[in-house]
C-alpha positions in Angstrom: -43.0 2.1 16.2 -40.3 4.7 15.5 -36.9 4.8 14.1 -33.7 4.3 16.1 -30.3 5.6 15.0 -27.5 3.1 14.3 -24.5 4.6 16.2 -21.2 2.9 15.2 -19.3 4.9 17.8 -20.4 2.3 20.4 -18.1 -0.1 18.7 -15.0 1.7 19.9 -13.2 0.9 23.1 -14.4 2.1 26.5 -12.1 3.8 29.0 -9.7 1.5 30.7 -9.0 -0.6 27.6 -5.7 -1.1 25.7 -6.7 2.1 23.8 -7.6 4.2 26.8 -7.2 7.8 25.9 -7.0 9.1 29.5 -3.9 7.2 30.7 -0.5 6.3 29.5 0.3 2.6 29.9 3.7 1.0 29.7 4.6 -2.2 27.8 7.8 -4.0 28.8 9.4 -6.4 26.3 12.1 -8.9 27.4 13.7 -10.9 24.7 15.0 -14.4 25.4 17.9 -13.8 22.9 20.2 -11.0 23.8 21.1 -10.7 20.1 17.4 -9.8 19.3 18.1 -6.6 17.4 20.5 -8.1 14.8 18.1 -11.0 14.3 15.0 -8.7 13.8 17.0 -6.3 11.7 18.1 -9.0 9.3 14.7 -10.6 9.1 13.1 -7.2 8.3 14.9 -7.2 5.0 15.1 -10.9 4.3 12.2 -12.6 6.0 9.7 -9.9 7.1 7.1 -12.3 8.7 9.8 -14.0 10.9 9.2 -13.5 14.7 11.2 -14.3 17.8 9.8 -15.0 21.3 9.7 -12.5 24.1 7.9 -12.0 27.4 5.5 -9.0 27.7 4.6 -7.4 30.9 1.9 -4.7 31.3 0.0 -3.6 34.4 1.6 -6.2 36.5 0.6 -9.2 34.3 3.2 -11.2 32.4 2.6 -12.9 29.1 5.1 -15.6 27.8 6.0 -16.6 24.3 4.8 -13.5 22.4 5.9 -13.3 18.8 7.9 -10.1 18.0 9.0 -8.6 14.7 10.0 -5.1 13.5 7.5 -3.3 11.2 7.1 -0.2 9.2 8.8 1.1 6.1 10.4 4.6 6.1 9.8 4.8 9.8 12.0 1.8 10.2 14.5 2.6 7.6 15.3 6.2 8.6 16.2 5.6 12.3 17.7 2.2 11.5 20.1 3.8 8.9 21.4 6.1 11.7 21.7 3.2 14.2 18.9 4.6 16.3 17.1 1.7 18.1 13.7 3.4 18.3 12.0 1.4 15.4 8.4 0.2 15.1 7.3 -3.1 16.7 4.7 -5.7 15.8 3.6 -7.9 18.7 1.6 -11.1 18.2 0.3 -12.3 21.6 -1.3 -15.3 19.9 1.7 -16.5 17.9 2.8 -19.4 20.0 0.1 -19.4 22.7 -3.3 -19.8 21.2 -5.9 -17.5 22.7 -3.4 -15.3 24.5 -4.4 -11.6 24.4 -3.1 -8.3 25.8 -6.1 -6.5 27.3 -8.3 -8.4 24.9 -6.2 -7.9 21.8 -4.2 -10.5 19.9 -2.0 -8.0 17.9 -0.3 -4.8 19.1 1.3 -2.4 16.7 3.6 0.2 18.0 4.7 3.0 15.7 7.6 5.2 16.6 6.1 8.6 15.4 9.4 9.2 13.6 8.2 12.1 11.4 5.8 13.6 14.0 7.3 16.0 16.5 4.0 16.3 18.3 3.3 12.5 18.7 -0.4 13.2 18.2 -0.9 13.6 14.5 -2.3 10.1 14.0 -4.2 10.2 17.3 -5.9 13.5 16.3 -6.7 12.3 12.8 -8.2 9.1 14.0 -10.7 11.0 16.2 -12.1 12.5 13.0 -11.9 9.4 10.7 -13.8 7.2 13.2 -16.9 9.5 12.9 -17.4 8.5 9.3 -16.0 5.0 8.6 -14.5 2.0 10.4 -11.1 3.2 11.8 -8.3 1.7 13.9 -8.1 2.9 17.5 -5.1 5.0 18.4 -3.4 6.1 21.7 0.1 6.6 23.1 2.2 4.1 25.1 5.6 4.0 26.7 7.9 1.1 25.6 10.7 -0.5 27.6 12.9 -3.1 25.9 15.3 -5.3 27.9 14.7 -3.0 30.9 15.6 0.2 29.0 13.2 3.0 28.1 13.0 3.1 24.3 10.6 6.0 24.1 7.1 7.1 23.5 5.1 5.2 20.9 1.9 5.4 19.0 -0.3 2.3 19.7 -2.5 1.6 16.6 -5.1 -1.1 16.4 -4.3 -3.9 13.9 -6.7 -4.4 11.0 -7.2 -8.2 11.3 -10.0 -10.6 12.0 -10.6 -9.1 15.4 -11.0 -5.7 13.9 -13.3 -7.1 11.1 -15.6 -8.9 13.6 -15.8 -5.8 15.7 -16.8 -3.5 12.9 -18.6 -5.8 10.4 -19.9 -8.6 12.6 -18.0 -11.0 10.3 -14.3 -11.9 9.8 -13.8 -14.5 7.1 -14.1 -12.3 3.9 -11.3 -11.3 1.6 -8.9 -8.8 3.1 -6.1 -7.0 1.3 -3.5 -4.5 2.6 -3.1 -2.0 -0.2 0.5 -1.0 0.2 3.4 -1.6 -2.2 5.6 -4.5 -1.2 8.9 -2.7 -1.7 10.9 -1.4 1.2 12.1 2.3 1.5 15.6 1.0 2.1 17.4 -2.2 1.4 17.6 -4.1 -1.9 14.0 -4.6 -2.9 13.4 -5.0 -6.6 9.6 -4.6 -6.4 7.9 -1.5 -7.8 4.3 -1.8 -6.7 1.6 0.9 -6.6 -1.8 0.0 -5.2 -3.7 2.2 -7.7 -6.4 -0.3 -8.8 -5.1 0.0 -12.4 -6.1 -3.0 -14.6 -3.1 -5.2 -15.6 -5.0 -8.2 -16.9 -6.4 -11.4 -15.4 -3.2 -12.9 -14.1 -3.2 -12.2 -10.3 0.6 -12.5 -10.1 0.8 -9.2 -11.9 -0.6 -7.5 -8.8 1.6 -9.2 -6.2 3.9 -6.1 -5.8 0.9 -3.8 -5.3 -1.3 -5.6 -2.7 -0.8 -8.0 0.1 -3.4 -10.7 0.7 -4.2 -10.9 4.4 -6.9 -13.6 4.3 -6.6 -17.2 3.3 -7.8 -16.6 -0.2 -9.2 -13.9 -2.4 -6.9 -12.9 -5.4 -9.8 -13.7 -7.7 -12.0 -11.2 -5.9 -9.4 -8.5 -6.1 -8.9 -9.0 -9.8 -12.7 -9.0 -10.3 -12.9 -5.6 -8.4 -10.1 -4.1 -10.6 -11.7 -5.4 -13.7 -15.1 -4.1 -12.8 -13.7 -0.7 -11.8 -11.8 -0.2 -15.1 -13.8 -2.1 -17.6 -17.4 -2.4 -16.3 -17.9 0.6 -14.2 -21.7 0.6 -14.5 -21.6 -2.4 -12.2 -19.2 -1.0 -9.6 -21.9 -1.1 -6.9 -21.9 -4.9 -7.0 -18.3 -5.1 -5.9 -17.5 -1.9 -4.1 -19.2 0.1 -1.3 -18.7 3.5 -3.1 -20.0 5.5 -0.1 -17.2 4.2 2.1 -14.8 5.4 -0.6 -16.5 8.8 -0.8 -16.1 9.3 2.9 -12.4 8.2 2.8 -11.7 10.6 -0.1 -13.5 13.5 1.7 -11.6 13.1 5.0 -8.3 12.6 3.3 -8.8 15.9 1.6 -10.1 17.9 4.5 -7.4 16.6 6.9 -4.7 16.8 4.1 -3.7 13.2 4.7 -1.0 13.1 2.0 -0.4 9.3 2.2 -3.7 8.2 0.8 -5.3 6.9 -2.5 -6.6 10.3 -3.6 -3.7 12.3 -2.4 0.1 12.5 -3.0 1.4 9.1 -2.0 -1.0 6.4 -3.1 -1.2 3.8 -0.4 -2.2 3.2 3.2 -5.6 1.6 2.9 -7.2 -1.8 3.3 -10.0 -3.4 1.3 -12.3 -6.0 2.9 -15.0 -7.9 1.0 -18.1 -8.5 3.1 -20.8 -11.2 2.6 -22.8 -8.7 0.5 -20.1 -8.9 -2.2 -18.9 -5.3 -1.7 -15.3 -4.3 -0.8 -15.0 -1.7 1.9 -12.2 0.8 2.0 -10.6 1.0 5.5 -8.1 3.8 6.3 -4.7 2.9 7.7 -1.6 4.8 9.0 -2.9 8.3 9.4 0.5 9.7 10.6 0.9 12.0 7.6 -2.4 13.8 8.1 -2.3 17.7 8.3 0.5 17.5 5.8 3.3 15.3 7.0 6.8 14.5 5.7 6.8 16.0 2.3 10.3 16.0 0.8 11.6 19.3 -0.6 8.9 21.6 0.6 9.5 24.9 2.3 6.9 26.9 4.3 5.4 28.7 1.3 5.0 25.4 -0.6 3.3 23.8 2.4 0.8 26.6 2.6 0.2 27.4 -1.1 0.4 23.9 -2.5 -1.6 22.1 0.1 -3.8 24.3 2.3 -5.4 25.5 -0.9 -5.4 22.4 -3.1 -8.4 21.7 -5.2 -10.6 18.9 -3.7 -11.9 18.0 -7.2 -8.9 18.4 -9.5 -7.0 15.4 -8.3 -4.0 14.9 -10.6 -2.8 11.4 -9.8 -4.9 9.9 -12.6 -6.1 6.8 -10.7 -9.1 5.0 -12.1 -11.2 5.2 -8.9 -10.7 8.9 -8.6 -11.3 9.6 -12.2 -14.5 7.5 -12.4 -16.0 8.9 -9.2 -15.3 12.5 -10.0 -16.9 12.1 -13.5 -20.2 10.9 -11.9 -22.4 13.9 -11.0 -24.3 11.9 -8.4 -21.2 10.6 -6.5 -19.5 14.0 -6.9 -22.4 15.6 -5.1 -22.4 13.0 -2.4 -18.7 13.5 -1.9 -19.3 17.2 -1.6 -22.1 16.6 0.9 -19.6 14.6 3.0 -17.0 17.4 2.9 -19.6 19.8 4.2 -20.5 17.5 7.1 -16.8 17.1 8.0 -16.2 20.9 7.8 -19.2 21.5 10.1 -18.5 18.8 12.6 -14.7 18.3 12.7 -12.8 21.5 12.1 -13.3 23.4 15.3 -9.7 24.1 16.3 -10.7 24.8 19.9 -12.0 21.2 20.2 -8.9 19.9 18.5 -6.6 22.0 20.7 -8.3 20.7 23.8 -7.9 17.1 22.7 -4.2 17.7 22.0 -3.7 19.4 25.3 -5.2 16.5 27.2 -2.9 13.9 25.7 0.1 16.2 25.8 -0.5 16.6 29.5 0.0 12.8 29.8 2.8 12.6 27.3 5.0 15.6 28.1 7.1 13.8 30.7 7.6 10.6 28.7 8.4 12.6 25.6 11.0 14.6 27.5 12.7 11.4 28.6 12.6 10.0 25.0 16.2 10.5 24.0 15.7 8.7 20.7 13.0 11.0 19.3 13.6 12.8 16.1 12.7 16.3 17.2 13.3 18.4 20.3 10.6 19.4 22.8 10.2 22.8 21.4 8.6 21.4 18.3 6.6 18.9 20.5 4.4 21.9 21.4 4.9 24.4 18.6 4.3 21.9 15.8 0.7 21.3 16.9 0.0 24.8 15.5 2.8 25.8 13.1 4.5 24.2 10.1 8.2 23.2 10.5 11.1 22.1 8.3 13.8 19.5 8.9 16.5 20.8 6.5 18.6 18.2 4.8 20.7 20.7 2.7 20.0 24.1 4.1 18.3 26.1 2.6 17.9 24.0 -0.6 15.5 21.3 0.5 14.2 19.4 3.4 11.2 17.6 4.9 8.2 19.9 5.3 5.4 19.4 7.9 2.2 21.2 8.4 1.1 22.5 11.8 -2.1 20.6 12.9 -4.4 23.4 13.9 -3.1 25.8 11.3 -3.7 23.2 8.6 -7.2 22.5 9.9 -8.1 26.2 10.0 -6.6 27.1 6.7 -8.0 24.1 4.9 -11.5 24.7 6.3 -11.4 28.4 5.3 -10.4 27.5 1.8 -12.8 24.7 1.2 -15.8 26.6 2.6 -15.3 29.2 -0.2 -15.2 26.7 -3.1 -18.2 27.1 -5.4 -19.5 23.6 -5.1 -19.1 23.4 -1.4 -20.4 26.9 -0.7 -23.7 26.4 -2.4 -26.7 26.0 0.0 -27.9 22.4 0.1 -31.4 21.3 1.1 -32.3 21.1 4.8 -33.9 18.0 6.2 -35.7 18.1 9.6 -38.2 16.3 11.7 -37.9 12.8 10.3 -40.9 10.8 11.6 -42.6 7.5 11.2 -46.4 7.3 11.4 -47.8 3.9 10.8 -46.3 2.5 7.6 -45.3 5.9 6.4 -42.1 8.1 6.8 -42.2 11.8 6.6 -39.5 14.6 6.6 -39.7 18.4 6.4 -37.4 19.6 3.6 -36.7 23.0 2.2 -34.6 24.2 -0.8 -35.1 20.9 -2.5 -36.0 19.6 -5.9 -36.3 15.9 -5.1 -36.4 13.8 -1.9 -35.8 10.1 -1.5 -35.8 7.5 1.1 -32.7 5.2 0.7 -33.5 1.8 2.2 -32.1 -1.7 2.5 -32.8 -4.8 4.5 -29.5 -6.7 4.0 -27.6 -7.5 7.1 -24.6 -5.4 6.1 -26.7 -2.2 5.8 -25.4 -1.7 2.3 -26.7 -1.5 -1.3 -29.4 1.0 -0.3 -32.1 1.4 -2.9 -33.8 4.7 -3.8 -37.5 5.3 -3.3 -39.3 8.6 -4.1 -40.9 10.7 -1.4 -43.8 13.0 -2.3 -45.3 16.3 -1.3 -48.4 16.2 -3.5 -51.1 15.1 -1.1 -50.9 11.5 -2.3 -48.9 8.4 -1.2 -49.5 9.1 2.4 -48.7 12.8 2.2 -51.4 14.7 4.2 -51.1 18.1 2.5 -49.5 18.9 -0.8 -46.8 21.5 -1.3 -46.3 22.2 2.4 -42.6 21.1 2.5 -43.4 17.7 4.3 -42.4 14.8 2.1 -43.9 11.3 2.7 -43.4 7.8 1.4 -44.4 4.3 2.3 -41.7 2.5 4.3 -40.1 0.0 1.9 -40.1 -3.7 2.8 -42.8 -3.5 5.5 -44.4 -6.7 6.5 -41.7 -9.3 6.2 -40.5 -9.0 9.8 -37.0 -7.7 9.0 -35.6 -4.4 10.2 -35.3 -1.7 7.5 -32.1 0.5 7.5 -32.8 3.8 5.8 -31.7 7.4 5.5 -33.2 10.5 3.7 -31.6 12.1 0.6 -32.6 15.5 -0.7 -31.2 17.1 -3.8 -31.6 20.3 -5.8 -29.9 21.3 -9.0 -26.4 21.6 -7.6 -26.2 19.9 -4.1 -27.2 17.0 -1.9 -28.1 16.6 1.8 -28.4 13.5 3.8 -30.2 12.7 7.1 -28.5 11.5 9.2 -25.6 13.5 7.8 -23.1 10.7 8.4 -25.0 8.3 6.2 -24.3 5.6 5.1 -22.0 5.0 8.1 -24.9 6.1 10.3 -28.5 5.3 9.4 -32.0 5.0 10.9 -33.5 1.7 11.7 -37.2 0.9 11.4 -37.7 -1.9 13.8 -39.9 -4.7 12.5 -38.0 -7.5 14.3 -38.1 -7.8 18.1 -36.3 -5.3 20.1 -35.9 -7.4 23.3 -36.6 -10.7 24.9 -38.5 -10.7 28.2 -38.6 -13.8 30.3 -41.6 -14.4 32.6 -41.3 -16.6 35.7 -44.4 -15.8 37.6 -46.9 -18.1 39.2 -47.7 -21.0 36.8 -51.5 -20.4 36.8 -51.4 -16.7 35.9 -52.4 -16.0 32.3 -51.1 -13.2 30.1 -53.0 -11.8 27.1 -50.7 -11.5 24.0 -51.6 -9.2 21.1 -49.5 -9.6 17.9 -48.9 -7.1 15.2 -51.9 -8.2 13.3 -54.2 -7.6 16.3 -54.7 -11.3 17.1 -55.1 -12.1 20.8 -54.3 -15.2 22.7 -53.7 -16.2 26.4 -50.6 -18.0 27.6 -49.1 -18.9 31.0 -46.2 -16.7 32.0 -43.8 -19.4 33.2 -44.1 -21.4 30.0 -43.1 -18.7 27.4 -40.6 -16.2 26.1 -42.3 -13.2 24.5 -40.5 -11.3 21.8 -41.5 -7.7 22.3 -41.8 -4.7 20.1 -41.1 -1.2 21.4 -44.8 -0.4 21.6 -45.4 -3.5 23.8 -47.0 -5.8 21.2 -45.6 -9.2 20.6 -44.6 -10.8 17.3 -44.5 -14.4 18.4 -44.5 -16.7 21.4 -42.0 -19.5 21.9 -42.3 -22.3 24.5 -39.4 -22.7 26.9 -38.3 -26.3 26.9 
């Protein structure tokens, strides 16, 4: 028996899906009411959940009675204030017709890329985020409304029950959208901030800060905030901290300024799984690589952001302050930054990905008469920062160039003392019998982190040895060994290796805990036998016991080495 690698990338959509990256599909919306814009515009401010019916057509298939509303915040307000019709759309295929889906999806969210001259800022960021934590799919689409081309849109996967079931194999836990309820424009009196600051036990005090997306769960949210602020020693019981560390690390490397540990504190979801832990899920990555910062010129973009300290985070939020004050989690956060820098900052790869989608999008973008920026910036802004002056030359909106931001950020972070230190190296992870071994150098301590819960969370720490005992063949040879935890009860063991020295940490696999190894104790496959009824098969179970059975009467649950755990009669 050996370990297999849990690869969450298989959860993402295959080519040809609604989120196909190699084609540019067109969605056609035909409203039944010709006065649709006035109705949706009014309901955006006064009744945001209100929808009106429309017919959707895509790839030659027509879908009736789809529920449509406008969505967004500043991306709705800014074009709407200037009477520009290119606003974001929220489409619910299932709203009036139960079970209706568009290419397998119940919800479709179309963003107008209002502050992104390149149209690929969110698409490019999502390709990095998805490597390290559950992330919405993103691609580009063309939108026609009432037969008229409205423009090129960013199609972003909805975080709903369908998303939850896909990524977590469950969908009925508590889900919150962590975004203030006030609107960028209009007459909203709300003043929310989803900062996880403790305000007391009354859930109504948090209504402006978070939006409940599940049927219930305010008690769970209040308990999370209470534990974070007042009982931090128990934070592991209510929060998957590693998911937070990955989100914080990617936010900083990609300079996603609209994020909890960055400039504008919002744009994330929290989902509580059956293990009792909330998971942080990123949302709306359109401001990655420095997007839409008011009042910044070129020098401020470069000096204030390309070289911002990944540890000195000044927004004073409890989750940032608590994590950065923990040496262990700070080291794990640093390890995640190193992994992202190594895997995801090659500007040649990023440029090739941008070129592929721009080759598809160039024509539709050229025909998009409602876009905010001209086609010169469509190309140049993928590399260089740009300014949209409001009062020239006093202030304006500043935007980073994608590849310049990646390169400058990677160069700066790689020279920071904590990140630049040499971590341990972990190689040749092996399973031999009931023992696991790994070759490690530049280490002080080595651990196997293991769990058997279905959610692959709440990993426990077990010491590995290089002293000639506990299964270790030869002491002090750099090969660490430990008994595999939880062996013998038939359940798979999820695990990864953690090595530390006085200043750093290294993980194997490096994307742990999003990726992890699996030690297979439960059956890998089911084999059905339908041979001649009199033929006998010898079965050997994991304890070495033999028996003979007839092939056509049984299902045999097989291990990877060919032995059988148990035999079940077919009725």
